C-alpha positions as CSV (number, residue, x, y, z in Angstrom):
1,M,-41.0,-7.2,4.5
2,K,-37.5,-9.2,5.2
3,Q,-36.5,-8.8,8.9
4,K,-32.9,-6.9,9.0
5,V,-30.0,-8.8,9.9
6,T,-28.4,-8.0,13.4
7,I,-24.7,-9.0,14.4
8,Q,-26.2,-11.1,17.1
9,D,-28.4,-13.3,14.5
10,I,-24.8,-13.7,12.4
11,A,-23.2,-14.8,16.1
12,D,-26.3,-17.1,16.4
13,A,-25.9,-19.1,13.4
14,L,-22.3,-19.1,13.7
15,G,-22.6,-20.3,17.6
16,M,-20.1,-17.5,18.1
17,S,-20.4,-14.6,20.6
18,R,-21.5,-11.3,19.7
19,N,-18.2,-9.3,20.7
20,T,-16.2,-11.4,18.1
21,V,-18.6,-11.1,15.2
22,S,-18.9,-7.8,15.7
23,K,-15.0,-7.5,16.0
24,A,-15.0,-8.9,12.3
25,I,-17.1,-7.0,10.7
26,N,-15.6,-3.7,12.5
27,N,-12.2,-5.1,11.4
28,S,-10.7,-4.8,15.0
29,E,-7.6,-6.6,15.9
30,G,-7.7,-9.9,18.5
31,I,-9.4,-12.4,16.4
32,A,-7.7,-15.0,13.8
33,E,-8.0,-14.3,10.2
34,A,-9.4,-17.8,9.6
35,T,-12.5,-16.7,12.0
36,R,-12.9,-13.4,10.7
37,D,-13.1,-14.6,6.8
38,K,-15.5,-17.4,8.0
39,I,-17.7,-14.4,9.7
40,L,-18.0,-12.0,6.7
41,E,-18.7,-15.0,4.7
42,K,-22.0,-15.7,7.1
43,A,-22.6,-11.9,6.6
44,V,-22.5,-11.7,3.2
45,E,-24.7,-14.7,2.7
46,M,-27.4,-13.3,5.5
47,G,-27.4,-10.1,3.6
48,Y,-25.8,-8.0,6.7
49,K,-26.5,-4.1,5.5
50,Q,-23.0,-3.1,4.8
51,F,-22.4,-6.2,2.9
52,S,-26.0,-6.8,1.5
53,Y,-24.8,-5.8,-2.0
54,V,-21.9,-8.1,-2.5
55,A,-23.6,-10.7,-3.4
56,S,-24.2,-8.7,-6.6
57,M,-20.5,-9.1,-7.4
58,T,-20.6,-12.9,-8.3
59,S,-21.6,-11.0,-11.9
60,I,-18.5,-9.0,-11.4
61,G,-16.3,-11.8,-11.5
62,T,-16.1,-14.0,-8.3
63,S,-17.7,-17.1,-9.8
64,K,-15.3,-19.5,-11.3
65,K,-16.3,-18.9,-15.0
66,A,-16.1,-15.4,-14.1
67,K,-12.0,-15.8,-12.6
68,Q,-11.7,-17.6,-16.1
69,E,-12.4,-14.8,-18.1
70,E,-11.4,-11.7,-16.6
71,S,-7.9,-11.2,-16.5
72,G,-5.8,-8.3,-16.3
73,E,-4.0,-6.0,-13.8
74,I,-5.6,-3.6,-11.7
75,S,-2.8,-0.6,-10.8
76,L,-2.6,1.3,-7.4
77,F,-1.5,4.6,-7.6
78,T,-0.5,6.3,-4.5
79,T,2.3,8.9,-3.3
80,I,3.0,7.6,0.0
81,S,4.6,4.3,1.5
82,L,1.4,2.3,2.4
83,S,2.7,0.9,5.7
84,N,3.0,4.8,6.7
85,S,-0.9,5.3,6.5
86,H,-2.9,3.4,8.9
87,F,-5.9,3.3,6.9
88,A,-4.4,2.7,3.7
89,S,-2.5,-0.3,4.5
90,L,-6.0,-1.8,6.2
91,F,-7.4,-0.8,2.7
92,M,-5.2,-2.6,1.2
93,D,-5.0,-5.8,2.6
94,N,-8.7,-5.7,2.2
95,I,-8.5,-5.0,-1.7
96,H,-5.6,-7.3,-2.0
97,E,-7.4,-10.9,-1.8
98,E,-10.9,-10.1,-3.5
99,I,-9.0,-8.6,-6.3
100,T,-7.0,-11.9,-6.4
101,Q,-10.7,-13.9,-6.6
102,M,-11.7,-11.5,-9.6
103,G,-9.5,-12.7,-11.6
104,Y,-7.1,-9.6,-11.8
105,T,-3.7,-9.1,-10.2
106,L,-2.7,-6.0,-8.5
107,S,0.1,-3.7,-8.8
108,V,1.6,-0.9,-6.6
109,H,3.2,2.2,-8.3
110,R,4.5,4.5,-6.1
111,I,4.3,7.8,-7.7
112,S,7.2,10.0,-7.2
113,R,7.6,14.0,-6.5
114,E,9.1,14.5,-10.1
115,N,6.4,12.3,-11.7
116,I,4.0,14.7,-10.2
117,K,5.9,17.7,-11.4
118,N,6.4,16.8,-15.1
119,R,2.9,14.9,-15.0
120,S,4.4,11.7,-15.6
121,L,3.4,8.0,-15.2
122,P,5.7,5.7,-12.8
123,R,8.2,3.6,-15.1
124,T,6.6,0.5,-13.6
125,F,2.9,1.6,-15.1
126,N,2.5,-0.7,-18.4
127,R,-0.4,1.3,-19.6
128,E,-1.7,-1.5,-22.3
129,Q,-2.2,-3.9,-19.1
130,S,-3.6,-2.0,-17.1
131,K,-8.0,-3.0,-16.9
132,G,-8.1,0.2,-14.0
133,I,-6.8,2.4,-11.5
134,I,-6.9,2.8,-7.4
135,C,-5.5,6.1,-6.7
136,I,-4.8,6.5,-2.8
137,E,-3.1,9.2,-1.1
138,V,-2.8,11.1,-4.9
139,F,-4.0,14.7,-3.7
140,D,-2.1,17.1,-6.7
141,P,-5.5,18.7,-9.1
142,R,-3.0,18.7,-12.1
143,Y,-1.9,15.0,-11.8
144,C,-5.6,13.5,-11.1
145,D,-7.0,15.4,-14.4
146,M,-4.4,13.6,-16.2
147,I,-4.6,10.3,-14.9
148,S,-8.6,11.0,-15.5
149,E,-7.6,11.9,-19.5
150,L,-6.0,8.3,-19.8
151,G,-8.9,6.8,-21.0
152,I,-8.6,3.8,-18.8
153,P,-11.4,3.4,-15.5
154,V,-10.3,5.3,-12.7
155,L,-11.4,5.4,-8.7
156,F,-10.2,8.1,-6.7
157,V,-10.2,7.2,-3.2
158,D,-10.5,10.7,-1.7
159,G,-8.8,13.6,-3.6
160,P,-7.9,17.0,-4.2
161,A,-9.1,19.8,-1.7
162,R,-10.9,21.8,-4.5
163,K,-13.1,24.8,-2.5
164,N,-15.2,25.7,-5.7
165,E,-15.4,22.4,-7.8
166,R,-15.6,18.7,-7.3
167,S,-12.4,17.2,-6.3
168,V,-11.5,14.8,-9.4
169,Y,-13.4,14.1,-12.9
170,G,-14.1,10.4,-12.1
171,D,-15.1,8.3,-9.9
172,Q,-14.5,9.3,-5.8
173,L,-15.0,6.9,-2.5
174,L,-14.7,9.0,0.7
175,M,-15.4,8.6,4.1
176,D,-18.8,9.7,5.8
177,N,-16.4,13.4,7.1
178,Y,-19.6,15.4,8.6
179,T,-21.6,13.1,10.4
180,E,-20.3,12.3,13.2
181,I,-17.6,15.1,13.7
182,T,-21.7,17.2,13.9
183,H,-22.8,14.3,15.9
184,F,-19.5,15.3,18.7
185,V,-19.9,19.3,18.2
186,N,-23.6,19.2,19.5
187,L,-22.2,16.2,22.4
188,M,-19.5,18.3,23.7
189,I,-22.1,22.1,23.2
190,E,-24.4,20.1,25.5
191,R,-21.9,19.5,27.7
192,G,-21.7,23.1,28.0
193,L,-18.0,23.5,26.1
194,T,-18.5,25.7,23.7
195,K,-14.7,26.6,23.0
196,I,-14.2,24.1,19.9
197,G,-11.0,24.9,17.8
198,F,-9.6,22.6,14.9
199,I,-6.3,21.6,13.8
200,G,-5.0,20.2,10.2
201,D,-4.3,21.3,7.2
202,Y,-8.0,21.5,5.5
203,E,-6.1,22.2,2.3
204,H,-4.2,19.0,2.2
205,C,-7.2,16.7,0.5
206,Q,-10.8,16.4,0.4
207,S,-11.7,14.8,3.4
208,F,-9.8,17.1,5.4
209,W,-11.7,19.5,3.8
210,E,-14.8,17.5,4.9
211,R,-13.9,17.8,8.3
212,Y,-12.7,21.5,8.5
213,C,-16.5,22.2,7.1
214,A,-18.0,19.6,9.1
215,Y,-16.8,21.5,12.1
216,R,-17.4,25.1,11.0
217,L,-20.9,24.0,9.6
218,A,-21.7,22.6,13.5
219,M,-21.0,25.1,15.1
220,I,-22.6,28.1,12.8
221,S,-25.8,25.5,13.0
222,A,-25.6,25.4,16.8
223,G,-25.8,29.6,16.7
224,I,-22.5,28.9,18.4
225,E,-19.2,31.8,17.0
226,I,-16.6,30.5,16.0
227,N,-13.0,32.0,17.5
228,E,-10.6,32.2,14.5
229,H,-8.0,32.1,17.0
230,Y,-8.8,28.4,17.9
231,V,-8.2,27.4,14.3
232,I,-4.7,26.2,13.7
233,N,-3.9,25.8,9.5
234,T,-0.6,23.1,9.8
235,K,-0.2,23.7,5.9
236,D,3.6,24.2,5.6
237,K,4.3,23.9,9.2
238,D,7.1,21.8,10.3
239,T,7.1,20.4,13.7
240,D,9.1,23.6,15.1
241,S,7.0,26.1,13.7
242,L,4.1,24.3,14.9
243,A,5.2,24.3,18.6
244,D,6.6,27.7,18.6
245,L,2.5,28.5,17.9
246,L,0.9,26.1,19.8
247,E,3.4,27.6,22.6
248,D,2.3,31.4,21.9
249,L,-1.4,30.5,22.5
250,K,-3.1,32.4,25.2
251,D,-6.6,31.0,25.2
252,I,-6.6,27.4,24.6
253,P,-10.2,26.3,23.9
254,D,-12.3,23.0,25.8
255,V,-12.0,20.7,22.7
256,Y,-10.3,20.8,19.6
257,I,-11.0,18.5,16.5
258,C,-7.8,17.2,14.0
259,A,-7.8,16.3,11.0
260,N,-6.8,13.1,11.9
261,D,-5.3,10.8,14.6
262,F,-1.6,11.8,14.3
263,V,-2.5,15.4,13.7
264,A,-4.0,14.9,17.1
265,I,-1.4,12.9,18.6
266,D,1.3,15.8,17.5
267,A,-0.5,18.3,19.0
268,I,-1.7,16.6,22.5
269,Q,2.7,16.1,22.5
270,L,3.4,19.7,21.3
271,L,1.3,21.3,23.7
272,I,2.1,19.8,26.9
273,L,5.6,20.9,26.7
274,S,4.6,24.7,27.0
275,H,0.6,24.1,28.9
276,K,1.6,21.3,31.6
277,N,-1.8,20.5,32.3
278,I,-3.5,21.2,28.7
279,L,-4.9,17.5,29.3
280,K,-7.1,18.6,32.0
281,K,-8.8,21.0,30.5
282,T,-8.8,20.2,26.8
283,R,-10.2,17.6,25.1
284,F,-9.1,16.1,21.7
285,L,-11.0,14.5,18.5
286,G,-9.1,13.0,16.2
287,F,-9.7,10.4,13.0
288,D,-9.5,7.7,11.5
289,D,-9.1,5.1,14.3
290,S,-5.8,4.1,14.5
291,H,-4.1,1.7,16.2
292,E,-1.8,4.7,17.4
293,S,-5.5,5.9,18.8
294,R,-5.8,3.0,21.0
295,I,-2.6,3.1,22.6
296,F,-2.2,7.0,23.2
297,H,-2.1,8.1,27.1
298,P,-4.9,9.4,26.9
299,A,-6.6,7.1,24.4
300,L,-7.7,9.5,22.1
301,S,-11.5,9.7,20.6
302,T,-12.0,9.5,17.1
303,V,-13.4,8.5,14.3
304,H,-13.9,5.0,13.1
305,I,-13.6,3.8,9.4
306,H,-14.7,0.9,8.1
307,S,-11.7,0.2,5.9
308,Q,-13.5,-3.4,5.1
309,S,-16.8,-1.6,3.4
310,M,-14.6,1.6,1.9
311,A,-12.7,-1.6,-0.2
312,F,-16.2,-3.4,-1.4
313,S,-17.0,-0.1,-2.2
314,A,-13.6,0.7,-3.9
315,L,-14.5,-3.0,-5.9
316,H,-18.1,-2.3,-6.8
317,L,-17.1,1.9,-8.4
318,L,-14.0,0.2,-10.5
319,M,-15.2,-3.1,-11.6
320,T,-18.7,-1.5,-13.1
321,R,-16.8,1.2,-14.6
322,I,-14.8,-1.0,-15.9
323,K,-18.3,-2.8,-18.0
324,E,-19.6,0.8,-18.1
325,P,-16.8,3.0,-19.1
326,T,-19.7,5.9,-20.1
327,M,-21.9,6.1,-17.3
328,E,-21.8,9.5,-14.7
329,Y,-19.2,9.9,-12.4
330,R,-20.3,8.5,-8.9
331,T,-19.2,9.6,-5.8
332,I,-19.6,7.2,-2.6
333,Y,-19.5,8.0,1.2
334,V,-19.3,5.1,3.7
335,A,-20.3,5.3,7.0
336,T,-18.0,6.3,10.2
337,D,-18.9,5.7,13.9
338,L,-17.7,8.3,16.4
339,V,-15.6,6.5,18.8
340,L,-15.0,8.3,22.7
341,R,-12.4,7.4,24.4
342,E,-10.6,9.3,27.4
343,S,-9.3,12.0,25.7
344,T,-12.4,13.3,26.1
345,E,-14.0,12.0,28.9
346,F,-12.8,14.4,31.7
């Protein structure tokens, strides 16, 4: 049996420290791009777990011959400014170079509210030239259905939250929203912290819905009754209305799980205004491991998304869909990691 390749093996092969290799593989800050590229190349070469399938991508355009044969445009559809989304911006950085090496160009198309209302395509989009579409932060169900019916290979990164049916009618890539939230809930319960709540618009997208479901399932599985007063759905609430809602809380739970880091940071800041000692008695968990989660005080416990692995998985899904357009829809989850920091460590 082939021995499992470890981070230490890669470090030894390159003559680098384990910490440097770990930073590169986990897409952490504080490492030069040239060093990161060298480490990732060696990880692929040695067959490290999350990159082991990347070698097979050579048959989908990474060789010089494939670069010459493949051409066309991969279109990225989004409803947001990519710079405003921690995950989307990292995903974009990771995917752009890989697509270029495969012989494709990448074009970004902003979907306006008018596009969604009329179910129309962005004016910048060239339907004949596009070989495939990647959708990021596209959560309107009817608009996603329209894109699926274009007859162009499409991949949805996340998607709309449709409670009683599949999120999208196409290939979908998601981060694992269940495992680490379940792990976190159980850790808190082991510490005797059973008053656990949730904050966020769990109808916003599939990932938020799954995080909310993970919270509820973990509580039910542990035999802990959920106090519905601890669940705050932020749908259609602006900052002022959310502030009023949080200010009126009489009984605050031991722990709040939040839909993402920015929801957690907003909630903490608003709760401090009306509950001065909130950080001495309530723990907070975010999701995404954004830069802000690390510099916020207290440093925010969160769930880390491996954007590099997400990018590789996205390319694998889309390129195989381009080659085999009639295969069944696929949904792939990429593992995440719980990161405990000051916001839960007291």
